[in-house]
VONU-658493 format. One record per residue (C-alpha): x, y, z; residue in three letters; residue number from 1. Coordinates in pm, 1 decimal. Example, Ala and Ser with C-alpha at 12.3 -4.5 7.8 and 13.67 -1.06 7.14 Angstrom:
<sites>
site X->1230.0 Y->-450.0 Z->780.0 rest->ala nr->1;
site X->1367.0 Y->-106.0 Z->714.0 rest->ser nr->2;
</sites>
This chain:
<sites>
site X->-2380.9 Y->12856.3 Z->1883.1 rest->met nr->1;
site X->-2452.6 Y->12455.6 Z->1880.4 rest->asn nr->2;
site X->-2805.4 Y->12402.1 Z->1907.3 rest->leu nr->3;
site X->-2759.6 Y->12034.7 Z->1911.0 rest->asn nr->4;
site X->-2687.6 Y->11983.8 Z->2275.5 rest->his nr->5;
site X->-2968.4 Y->12244.9 Z->2407.3 rest->ala nr->6;
site X->-3170.9 Y->11963.2 Z->2528.2 rest->val nr->7;
site X->-3059.3 Y->11862.0 Z->2894.6 rest->lys nr->8;
site X->-3309.3 Y->11541.9 Z->2924.3 rest->lys nr->9;
site X->-3598.1 Y->11412.3 Z->2749.7 rest->gln nr->10;
site X->-3953.9 Y->11248.9 Z->2864.4 rest->glu nr->11;
site X->-4204.0 Y->11073.6 Z->2676.9 rest->thr nr->12;
site X->-4595.2 Y->11026.2 Z->2800.5 rest->phe nr->13;
site X->-4862.7 Y->10880.1 Z->2613.5 rest->gly nr->14;
site X->-4913.2 Y->10698.9 Z->2276.8 rest->val nr->15;
site X->-5048.0 Y->10757.2 Z->1923.1 rest->leu nr->16;
site X->-5388.3 Y->10764.7 Z->1883.9 rest->lys nr->17;
site X->-5387.2 Y->10561.0 Z->1550.2 rest->tyr nr->18;
site X->-5082.3 Y->10394.6 Z->1428.1 rest->glu nr->19;
site X->-5205.0 Y->10351.2 Z->1133.6 rest->asp nr->20;
site X->-5271.3 Y->10723.9 Z->1035.9 rest->lys nr->21;
site X->-4980.4 Y->10984.8 Z->939.7 rest->gln nr->22;
site X->-4951.8 Y->11195.4 Z->1307.1 rest->pro nr->23;
site X->-4945.8 Y->11565.0 Z->1324.0 rest->ile nr->24;
site X->-4679.1 Y->11742.0 Z->1459.4 rest->his nr->25;
site X->-4702.6 Y->12041.4 Z->1689.1 rest->ile nr->26;
site X->-4400.2 Y->12211.4 Z->1866.9 rest->ala nr->27;
site X->-4438.8 Y->12453.5 Z->2166.8 rest->phe nr->28;
site X->-4141.7 Y->12689.2 Z->2300.9 rest->gly nr->29;
site X->-4238.1 Y->12780.4 Z->2682.6 rest->val nr->30;
site X->-4113.2 Y->12831.5 Z->3029.0 rest->asp nr->31;
site X->-4306.6 Y->12766.2 Z->3335.0 rest->ala nr->32;
site X->-4546.0 Y->13096.2 Z->3334.1 rest->asn nr->33;
site X->-4688.3 Y->13001.3 Z->2986.6 rest->phe nr->34;
site X->-4747.5 Y->12592.3 Z->3061.8 rest->ile nr->35;
site X->-5100.5 Y->12625.4 Z->3134.6 rest->arg nr->36;
site X->-5199.6 Y->12814.4 Z->2850.7 rest->pro nr->37;
site X->-4966.6 Y->12562.1 Z->2657.9 rest->met nr->38;
site X->-5208.5 Y->12322.2 Z->2793.7 rest->gly nr->39;
site X->-5509.6 Y->12501.0 Z->2699.3 rest->val nr->40;
site X->-5398.2 Y->12539.7 Z->2341.2 rest->ala nr->41;
site X->-5327.7 Y->12146.6 Z->2350.4 rest->met nr->42;
site X->-5688.1 Y->12051.0 Z->2472.6 rest->thr nr->43;
site X->-5857.0 Y->12248.6 Z->2230.6 rest->ser nr->44;
site X->-5635.7 Y->12091.0 Z->1937.2 rest->leu nr->45;
site X->-5718.6 Y->11761.4 Z->2089.4 rest->leu nr->46;
site X->-6089.2 Y->11842.2 Z->2077.4 rest->asp nr->47;
site X->-6111.3 Y->11985.5 Z->1728.9 rest->asn nr->48;
site X->-5904.1 Y->11719.8 Z->1578.0 rest->asn nr->49;
site X->-6019.6 Y->11388.8 Z->1736.1 rest->gln nr->50;
site X->-5982.5 Y->11204.8 Z->1375.8 rest->gln nr->51;
site X->-5599.8 Y->11262.4 Z->1371.7 rest->his nr->52;
site X->-5326.8 Y->11142.2 Z->1586.3 rest->ser nr->53;
site X->-5146.6 Y->11434.2 Z->1740.9 rest->leu nr->54;
site X->-4811.7 Y->11441.8 Z->1871.8 rest->val nr->55;
site X->-4641.5 Y->11732.1 Z->2093.3 rest->phe nr->56;
site X->-4332.2 Y->11833.0 Z->2143.6 rest->his nr->57;
site X->-4292.3 Y->12055.6 Z->2413.9 rest->val nr->58;
site X->-3916.5 Y->12235.5 Z->2441.1 rest->phe nr->59;
site X->-3922.3 Y->12409.4 Z->2786.8 rest->ala nr->60;
site X->-3656.4 Y->12608.4 Z->2956.8 rest->asn nr->61;
site X->-3846.8 Y->12566.4 Z->3301.5 rest->ser nr->62;
site X->-4124.0 Y->12341.6 Z->3439.5 rest->ile nr->63;
site X->-4264.0 Y->12243.1 Z->3730.4 rest->glu nr->64;
site X->-4289.3 Y->11892.5 Z->3851.1 rest->leu nr->65;
site X->-4693.9 Y->11928.2 Z->3909.5 rest->val nr->66;
site X->-4688.6 Y->12070.7 Z->3543.1 rest->asp nr->67;
site X->-4533.2 Y->11744.6 Z->3378.9 rest->ile nr->68;
site X->-4777.2 Y->11487.7 Z->3604.3 rest->glu nr->69;
site X->-5033.6 Y->11743.0 Z->3436.7 rest->arg nr->70;
site X->-4898.0 Y->11686.7 Z->3087.2 rest->leu nr->71;
site X->-4887.1 Y->11317.0 Z->3175.7 rest->asn nr->72;
site X->-5260.2 Y->11290.0 Z->3302.2 rest->glu nr->73;
site X->-5308.1 Y->11470.5 Z->2933.6 rest->leu nr->74;
site X->-5128.1 Y->11229.5 Z->2729.1 rest->ala nr->75;
site X->-5303.6 Y->10888.1 Z->2916.9 rest->gln nr->76;
site X->-5664.8 Y->11034.4 Z->2902.5 rest->thr nr->77;
site X->-5643.7 Y->11146.0 Z->2576.2 rest->glu nr->78;
site X->-5433.4 Y->10880.4 Z->2406.0 rest->asn nr->79;
site X->-5149.3 Y->11136.9 Z->2223.6 rest->val nr->80;
site X->-4855.1 Y->11165.2 Z->2250.3 rest->leu nr->81;
site X->-4615.3 Y->11421.2 Z->2440.1 rest->ile nr->82;
site X->-4271.7 Y->11484.9 Z->2395.0 rest->his nr->83;
site X->-4066.5 Y->11697.2 Z->2663.6 rest->leu nr->84;
site X->-3785.9 Y->11882.2 Z->2595.8 rest->tyr nr->85;
site X->-3577.9 Y->12049.4 Z->2898.5 rest->his nr->86;
site X->-3387.0 Y->12308.8 Z->2770.3 rest->ile nr->87;
site X->-3049.3 Y->12423.5 Z->2924.8 rest->asn nr->88;
site X->-3129.9 Y->12772.8 Z->2984.4 rest->pro nr->89;
site X->-2795.6 Y->12906.3 Z->2954.6 rest->val nr->90;
site X->-2767.1 Y->12864.6 Z->2577.3 rest->ile nr->91;
site X->-2985.6 Y->13161.1 Z->2521.8 rest->phe nr->92;
site X->-2863.6 Y->13385.9 Z->2838.5 rest->glu nr->93;
site X->-2707.8 Y->13641.7 Z->2627.5 rest->ser nr->94;
site X->-2972.8 Y->13691.7 Z->2413.1 rest->met nr->95;
site X->-3205.3 Y->13963.8 Z->2378.2 rest->gln nr->96;
site X->-3537.3 Y->13945.2 Z->2605.2 rest->thr nr->97;
site X->-3798.6 Y->14183.2 Z->2739.3 rest->thr nr->98;
site X->-4047.1 Y->14209.1 Z->2995.2 rest->trp nr->99;
site X->-4309.4 Y->13992.0 Z->2795.9 rest->asn nr->100;
site X->-4028.4 Y->13811.7 Z->2569.2 rest->tyr nr->101;
site X->-3856.8 Y->13599.9 Z->2757.2 rest->thr nr->102;
site X->-3543.0 Y->13330.0 Z->2682.8 rest->ala nr->103;
site X->-3815.1 Y->13029.4 Z->2582.4 rest->ala nr->104;
site X->-3919.9 Y->13264.2 Z->2243.2 rest->thr nr->105;
site X->-3568.2 Y->13143.0 Z->2100.6 rest->tyr nr->106;
site X->-3718.8 Y->12766.4 Z->2195.8 rest->asn nr->107;
site X->-3821.3 Y->12778.3 Z->1813.5 rest->arg nr->108;
site X->-3509.6 Y->12764.4 Z->1692.0 rest->phe nr->109;
site X->-3393.7 Y->12441.5 Z->1875.8 rest->ile nr->110;
site X->-3709.9 Y->12252.2 Z->1734.4 rest->val nr->111;
site X->-3594.7 Y->12195.8 Z->1375.7 rest->ala nr->112;
site X->-3256.6 Y->12109.3 Z->1480.3 rest->lys nr->113;
site X->-3375.9 Y->11819.6 Z->1681.9 rest->leu nr->114;
site X->-3675.1 Y->11697.6 Z->1507.9 rest->leu nr->115;
site X->-3542.0 Y->11594.5 Z->1146.7 rest->tyr nr->116;
site X->-3479.8 Y->11428.9 Z->990.5 rest->pro nr->117;
site X->-3703.4 Y->11208.7 Z->1209.1 rest->ser nr->118;
site X->-3992.1 Y->11450.2 Z->1102.4 rest->ile nr->119;
site X->-4005.2 Y->11622.8 Z->817.3 rest->asp nr->120;
site X->-4279.4 Y->11883.4 Z->880.2 rest->lys nr->121;
site X->-4387.9 Y->12019.7 Z->1218.7 rest->val nr->122;
site X->-4663.2 Y->12340.8 Z->1329.6 rest->ile nr->123;
site X->-4485.9 Y->12531.6 Z->1579.7 rest->tyr nr->124;
site X->-4727.1 Y->12782.4 Z->1785.5 rest->met nr->125;
site X->-4689.6 Y->12969.3 Z->2029.4 rest->asp nr->126;
site X->-4841.1 Y->12921.2 Z->2389.9 rest->ala nr->127;
site X->-5110.3 Y->13204.6 Z->2387.3 rest->asp nr->128;
site X->-5313.4 Y->13031.4 Z->2096.9 rest->met nr->129;
site X->-5626.7 Y->12820.0 Z->2104.0 rest->val nr->130;
site X->-5770.6 Y->12595.1 Z->1815.1 rest->cys nr->131;
site X->-6164.2 Y->12590.8 Z->1753.4 rest->lys nr->132;
site X->-6141.8 Y->12362.3 Z->1386.5 rest->gly nr->133;
site X->-5994.0 Y->12086.3 Z->1176.1 rest->asp nr->134;
site X->-5580.1 Y->12108.9 Z->1077.7 rest->leu nr->135;
site X->-5672.3 Y->11855.3 Z->813.5 rest->ala nr->136;
site X->-5662.1 Y->12135.5 Z->514.4 rest->glu nr->137;
site X->-5369.1 Y->12300.4 Z->654.2 rest->leu nr->138;
site X->-5137.4 Y->12004.3 Z->662.6 rest->ile nr->139;
site X->-5258.4 Y->11953.6 Z->309.4 rest->gln nr->140;
site X->-5117.4 Y->12270.1 Z->166.9 rest->leu nr->141;
site X->-4837.3 Y->12283.9 Z->-69.7 rest->asp nr->142;
site X->-4501.0 Y->12414.1 Z->36.3 rest->phe nr->143;
site X->-4463.7 Y->12550.8 Z->-310.8 rest->ser nr->144;
site X->-4067.1 Y->12535.1 Z->-281.7 rest->asp nr->145;
site X->-4117.2 Y->12736.0 Z->10.3 rest->lys nr->146;
site X->-3939.3 Y->12697.1 Z->369.8 rest->ile nr->147;
site X->-4219.7 Y->12778.3 Z->577.3 rest->ala nr->148;
site X->-4608.7 Y->12876.3 Z->584.6 rest->met nr->149;
site X->-4694.7 Y->13188.0 Z->747.4 rest->val nr->150;
site X->-4970.0 Y->13406.8 Z->791.3 rest->val nr->151;
site X->-4967.5 Y->13817.0 Z->740.6 rest->ala nr->152;
site X->-4936.1 Y->14040.9 Z->1057.8 rest->asp nr->153;
site X->-5208.9 Y->14221.9 Z->1132.5 rest->gln nr->154;
site X->-5168.2 Y->14618.4 Z->1239.2 rest->gly nr->155;
site X->-5128.8 Y->14953.7 Z->1155.0 rest->lys nr->156;
site X->-4753.3 Y->14950.0 Z->1263.9 rest->phe nr->157;
site X->-4671.1 Y->14671.9 Z->988.2 rest->val nr->158;
site X->-4625.4 Y->14907.5 Z->719.3 rest->ala nr->159;
site X->-4373.6 Y->15151.4 Z->910.8 rest->asn nr->160;
site X->-4206.1 Y->14837.9 Z->1060.4 rest->his nr->161;
site X->-4167.1 Y->14624.5 Z->794.1 rest->met nr->162;
site X->-3953.0 Y->14966.3 Z->605.7 rest->lys nr->163;
site X->-3689.1 Y->14928.4 Z->913.2 rest->thr nr->164;
site X->-3631.6 Y->14551.5 Z->829.8 rest->leu nr->165;
site X->-3611.5 Y->14623.1 Z->447.9 rest->asp nr->166;
site X->-3834.6 Y->14360.2 Z->345.6 rest->leu nr->167;
site X->-3768.3 Y->14312.7 Z->-73.4 rest->lys nr->168;
site X->-4123.6 Y->14173.0 Z->-64.4 rest->tyr nr->169;
site X->-4359.2 Y->14353.7 Z->103.1 rest->gly nr->170;
site X->-4463.2 Y->14124.7 Z->347.7 rest->gln nr->171;
site X->-4438.7 Y->14065.7 Z->724.8 rest->tyr nr->172;
site X->-4589.6 Y->13772.7 Z->900.3 rest->phe nr->173;
site X->-4633.6 Y->13713.2 Z->1252.3 rest->asn nr->174;
site X->-4440.7 Y->13409.6 Z->1404.1 rest->ala nr->175;
site X->-4674.7 Y->13284.6 Z->1612.6 rest->gly nr->176;
site X->-4736.0 Y->12971.2 Z->1372.2 rest->met nr->177;
site X->-4517.3 Y->12841.8 Z->1155.1 rest->leu nr->178;
site X->-4599.7 Y->12533.5 Z->982.3 rest->tyr nr->179;
site X->-4209.1 Y->12430.0 Z->883.8 rest->ile nr->180;
site X->-4023.2 Y->12204.4 Z->633.2 rest->asp nr->181;
site X->-3795.1 Y->12082.6 Z->839.1 rest->leu nr->182;
site X->-3542.1 Y->11965.1 Z->534.5 rest->lys nr->183;
site X->-3561.6 Y->12300.1 Z->373.3 rest->ala nr->184;
site X->-3503.1 Y->12533.3 Z->705.9 rest->trp nr->185;
site X->-3205.3 Y->12311.4 Z->798.8 rest->asn nr->186;
site X->-3063.9 Y->12312.0 Z->465.9 rest->glu nr->187;
site X->-3092.2 Y->12709.2 Z->456.8 rest->asn nr->188;
site X->-2958.0 Y->12675.3 Z->833.6 rest->gln nr->189;
site X->-3218.5 Y->12928.4 Z->929.7 rest->ile nr->190;
site X->-3176.8 Y->12863.3 Z->1323.9 rest->ser nr->191;
site X->-2795.5 Y->12938.3 Z->1302.7 rest->glu nr->192;
site X->-2861.5 Y->13241.5 Z->1076.0 rest->gln nr->193;
site X->-3128.5 Y->13348.8 Z->1278.3 rest->ala nr->194;
site X->-2889.5 Y->13335.1 Z->1588.1 rest->met nr->195;
site X->-2669.0 Y->13496.6 Z->1452.6 rest->asp nr->196;
site X->-2815.2 Y->13795.1 Z->1339.7 rest->leu nr->197;
site X->-2990.4 Y->13842.0 Z->1709.0 rest->leu nr->198;
site X->-2658.6 Y->13877.2 Z->1829.1 rest->ala nr->199;
site X->-2538.0 Y->14143.8 Z->1616.3 rest->lys nr->200;
site X->-2832.7 Y->14339.2 Z->1614.1 rest->arg nr->201;
site X->-3117.3 Y->14458.9 Z->1813.6 rest->lys nr->202;
site X->-3495.2 Y->14413.7 Z->1693.1 rest->phe nr->203;
site X->-3810.3 Y->14524.2 Z->1807.2 rest->phe nr->204;
site X->-3997.0 Y->14221.7 Z->1806.0 rest->leu nr->205;
site X->-3670.3 Y->13988.8 Z->1846.6 rest->leu nr->206;
site X->-3686.9 Y->13659.8 Z->1713.0 rest->asp nr->207;
site X->-4010.7 Y->13725.7 Z->1462.4 rest->gln nr->208;
site X->-3775.9 Y->14019.5 Z->1330.0 rest->asp nr->209;
site X->-3506.8 Y->13807.2 Z->1246.2 rest->ala nr->210;
site X->-3721.6 Y->13556.4 Z->1074.9 rest->leu nr->211;
site X->-3847.2 Y->13782.5 Z->868.3 rest->asn nr->212;
site X->-3577.9 Y->13912.7 Z->735.1 rest->ile nr->213;
site X->-3449.5 Y->13556.2 Z->674.9 rest->leu nr->214;
site X->-3732.6 Y->13427.6 Z->501.5 rest->leu nr->215;
site X->-3812.2 Y->13710.6 Z->302.2 rest->asp nr->216;
site X->-3934.2 Y->13580.2 Z->-22.4 rest->gly nr->217;
site X->-3904.4 Y->13211.7 Z->88.9 rest->arg nr->218;
site X->-4194.4 Y->13188.7 Z->299.8 rest->ala nr->219;
site X->-4559.3 Y->13111.8 Z->164.0 rest->lys nr->220;
site X->-4820.1 Y->13340.3 Z->302.4 rest->phe nr->221;
site X->-5208.4 Y->13144.8 Z->337.7 rest->ile nr->222;
site X->-5497.7 Y->13255.5 Z->459.7 rest->glu nr->223;
site X->-5557.5 Y->13435.2 Z->820.1 rest->arg nr->224;
site X->-5786.2 Y->13213.6 Z->972.7 rest->lys nr->225;
site X->-5468.0 Y->13015.8 Z->1030.8 rest->trp nr->226;
site X->-5298.2 Y->13272.8 Z->1264.2 rest->asn nr->227;
site X->-5605.9 Y->13480.2 Z->1314.2 rest->glu nr->228;
site X->-5495.7 Y->13772.5 Z->1598.0 rest->ile nr->229;
site X->-5758.3 Y->13883.3 Z->1881.9 rest->cys nr->230;
site X->-5618.6 Y->14187.0 Z->2025.4 rest->asn nr->231;
site X->-5739.4 Y->14171.7 Z->2353.1 rest->met nr->232;
site X->-5658.5 Y->14565.0 Z->2422.4 rest->glu nr->233;
site X->-5899.9 Y->14610.0 Z->2133.4 rest->lys nr->234;
site X->-6265.3 Y->14636.4 Z->2298.1 rest->lys nr->235;
site X->-6404.6 Y->14559.1 Z->1970.3 rest->tyr nr->236;
site X->-6138.7 Y->14297.1 Z->1853.3 rest->ser nr->237;
site X->-6367.5 Y->13969.5 Z->1753.9 rest->arg nr->238;
site X->-6286.9 Y->13630.0 Z->1646.9 rest->ile nr->239;
site X->-6445.9 Y->13536.6 Z->1301.4 rest->ser nr->240;
site X->-6653.2 Y->13208.2 Z->1229.9 rest->glu nr->241;
site X->-6353.7 Y->13079.3 Z->1003.1 rest->glu nr->242;
site X->-6069.0 Y->13125.3 Z->1220.3 rest->ala nr->243;
site X->-5910.6 Y->12772.0 Z->1304.8 rest->val nr->244;
site X->-5620.2 Y->12916.2 Z->1504.2 rest->ile nr->245;
site X->-5659.8 Y->13226.8 Z->1722.8 rest->val nr->246;
site X->-5375.4 Y->13413.0 Z->1851.1 rest->his nr->247;
site X->-5435.6 Y->13618.1 Z->2175.7 rest->phe nr->248;
site X->-5136.0 Y->13782.9 Z->2062.4 rest->ala nr->249;
site X->-5150.3 Y->14140.7 Z->2289.0 rest->ser nr->250;
site X->-5010.1 Y->14207.6 Z->2615.7 rest->arg nr->251;
site X->-5338.5 Y->14123.9 Z->2763.2 rest->asn nr->252;
site X->-5413.7 Y->13784.1 Z->2820.6 rest->lys nr->253;
site X->-5751.5 Y->13576.4 Z->2874.9 rest->pro nr->254;
site X->-5615.4 Y->13451.6 Z->3200.9 rest->trp nr->255;
site X->-5520.7 Y->13792.5 Z->3336.4 rest->his nr->256;
site X->-5812.7 Y->13865.1 Z->3582.3 rest->ile nr->257;
site X->-5752.1 Y->14193.8 Z->3449.7 rest->trp nr->258;
site X->-5851.3 Y->14116.6 Z->3122.0 rest->cys nr->259;
site X->-6241.2 Y->14220.3 Z->3035.9 rest->met nr->260;
site X->-6263.9 Y->14095.2 Z->2658.7 rest->his nr->261;
site X->-6540.1 Y->13910.7 Z->2584.7 rest->lys nr->262;
site X->-6393.0 Y->13659.6 Z->2349.9 rest->glu nr->263;
site X->-6185.7 Y->13523.3 Z->2651.3 rest->lys nr->264;
site X->-6489.3 Y->13278.9 Z->2686.6 rest->glu nr->265;
site X->-6285.2 Y->13059.9 Z->2393.6 rest->leu nr->266;
site X->-5980.4 Y->13005.1 Z->2615.6 rest->phe nr->267;
site X->-6214.6 Y->12955.1 Z->2947.7 rest->ile nr->268;
site X->-6408.3 Y->12709.5 Z->2781.8 rest->arg nr->269;
site X->-6089.1 Y->12488.6 Z->2717.0 rest->tyr nr->270;
site X->-5904.1 Y->12590.3 Z->3010.4 rest->ala nr->271;
site X->-6205.8 Y->12455.2 Z->3226.6 rest->lys nr->272;
site X->-6194.4 Y->12119.4 Z->3017.8 rest->ala nr->273;
site X->-5824.6 Y->12066.1 Z->3076.6 rest->ser nr->274;
site X->-5579.9 Y->11935.4 Z->3353.4 rest->pro nr->275;
site X->-5496.6 Y->12274.9 Z->3426.9 rest->trp nr->276;
site X->-5903.5 Y->12343.7 Z->3565.2 rest->cys nr->277;
site X->-5777.6 Y->12418.5 Z->3910.6 rest->asp nr->278;
site X->-5516.2 Y->12673.3 Z->3833.7 rest->val nr->279;
site X->-5646.7 Y->13037.2 Z->3921.2 rest->pro nr->280;
site X->-5598.7 Y->13321.6 Z->3668.8 rest->phe nr->281;
site X->-5322.0 Y->13552.8 Z->3770.0 rest->phe nr->282;
site X->-5472.9 Y->13754.8 Z->4032.6 rest->ser nr->283;
site X->-5216.0 Y->13997.1 Z->4107.5 rest->val nr->284;
site X->-4991.6 Y->14200.5 Z->3880.2 rest->pro nr->285;
site X->-4623.0 Y->14109.3 Z->3905.8 rest->arg nr->286;
site X->-4476.8 Y->14381.8 Z->3738.9 rest->ser nr->287;
site X->-4526.3 Y->14777.3 Z->3715.7 rest->tyr nr->288;
site X->-4694.0 Y->14770.4 Z->3348.7 rest->lys nr->289;
site X->-4914.3 Y->14496.6 Z->3460.8 rest->glu nr->290;
site X->-5031.0 Y->14701.1 Z->3715.3 rest->met nr->291;
site X->-5103.9 Y->14973.9 Z->3524.6 rest->lys nr->292;
site X->-5305.0 Y->14743.2 Z->3289.9 rest->met nr->293;
site X->-5515.3 Y->14646.8 Z->3645.3 rest->met nr->294;
site X->-5563.8 Y->15014.2 Z->3686.3 rest->gly nr->295;
site X->-5706.0 Y->15059.4 Z->3352.7 rest->ala nr->296;
site X->-5939.8 Y->14749.3 Z->3401.5 rest->ala nr->297;
site X->-6088.9 Y->14880.6 Z->3740.2 rest->met nr->298;
site X->-6161.4 Y->15220.6 Z->3564.1 rest->leu nr->299;
site X->-6317.4 Y->15113.8 Z->3286.2 rest->lys nr->300;
site X->-6552.2 Y->14869.3 Z->3553.2 rest->gln nr->301;
site X->-6596.7 Y->15184.0 Z->3735.8 rest->gly nr->302;
site X->-6434.4 Y->15078.4 Z->4059.1 rest->gln nr->303;
site X->-6265.0 Y->15404.7 Z->4061.8 rest->tyr nr->304;
site X->-6120.5 Y->15381.8 Z->4427.7 rest->gly nr->305;
site X->-5926.6 Y->15032.4 Z->4314.1 rest->lys nr->306;
site X->-5841.5 Y->15193.6 Z->3996.5 rest->ala nr->307;
site X->-5669.6 Y->15445.4 Z->4178.1 rest->leu nr->308;
site X->-5507.6 Y->15234.5 Z->4431.9 rest->ser nr->309;
site X->-5350.1 Y->15049.5 Z->4148.1 rest->trp nr->310;
site X->-5246.6 Y->15350.0 Z->3918.7 rest->tyr nr->311;
site X->-5067.0 Y->15467.8 Z->4293.5 rest->trp nr->312;
site X->-4853.4 Y->15074.3 Z->4303.4 rest->lys nr->313;
site X->-4743.6 Y->15129.6 Z->3946.6 rest->tyr nr->314;
site X->-4623.5 Y->15463.4 Z->3957.1 rest->trp nr->315;
site X->-4400.5 Y->15373.6 Z->4280.4 rest->gln nr->316;
site X->-4308.8 Y->15034.8 Z->4154.9 rest->ala nr->317;
site X->-4230.1 Y->15217.4 Z->3797.1 rest->lys nr->318;
site X->-4008.9 Y->15459.2 Z->4008.5 rest->arg nr->319;
site X->-3848.7 Y->15158.6 Z->4210.2 rest->val nr->320;
site X->-3765.5 Y->14997.9 Z->3905.6 rest->glu nr->321;
site X->-3620.5 Y->15318.8 Z->3743.7 rest->lys nr->322;
site X->-3429.3 Y->15419.8 Z->4010.6 rest->glu nr->323;
</sites>
C-alpha cells in the first residue's frame, strides 16, 4: 500500500508564534466525528504551552466546512500554524474497523511518511486527550536509540492481552500518545510493516496491537503523566496532579451527555474556551451500544422511567442490527 499518495489536498492556516524558537510538532488522525474534541485538545495544548511555537498537523479523512473555518479561527487567534491534510478515505477501506474504531485510527501511519524529512520528531496524539501542563520536559527526553517514546497501558486486561501478542519484552503501551523519531520510524518501515500485519491478521485493538508487536523492545517507556488514562466508566477514576496529558480512552467520553464522571470538567473547561464552544454535546445515542450506556446513566441518576425507555430502545436496535 502506497501511503505517499494518501493526501488529496493540503491547507495551511496561521503562522509560527515565535520564528526564533524550534517548534513542537503535534499530529492528530481524525474524521468528522472527532474534530471538536481535537479542537479542545489543541486549545488545551496552546493554553499550557504559550512559551512555545506549536505546529499542528491534522490528518482528516472527513471534515465539515464549518470545522475548517474553526481551525482557521484558532490559527489566527492563537498565532499557531495548522496544516490540514485531506486523506483519501479509500486508502483504508479494506482495513478492519469496529463501532468505536473507525478508519481514521490508521491515519497515524501516514504521519511519518508525509512529515519526514522536513521534520525529525513529532508528538502523535489521539483526539480524546487534554493537556494540562508544559511539554518542555517531554521534548527534551533522549530517545536512547529507540524509535518512539510511549507510556505503558493501564488495566487488568494488559497482562493477559500481552500473551496473545507474544511480546518478548513484557511491556505493552497505549498508542494514544507516541513521541516519534521520524527518521528511525521510516528507516525501519514501521508504517508499511504495520499495514501489512493488519492486512494478514485480526487484532483486538487493531493498530495499537500491531504497533506493540513491531516496536517490542524498540520503544522507550516513559512516565505515566505523558498519557494518563482517565476511565470515565469507572466512578473512582481520577486525574493526578502530575498528569500533563490526560487520555479519556474509555467508551464514555466527556462530550457524551450520558457521561456523569466528575473529571469531565477538565474537558468542558477547554471546550468553552475553544472555537467549538457553541457545539452541543452528543445528546442522542447513535448506536445500540450508546443507547445501553444512556440507560445505565439514567439508572445511576435515579431516573428509572427514562432508564427503562433507553434499555427498551437498546434492545430493539440491537435486535434489528443482529437480524
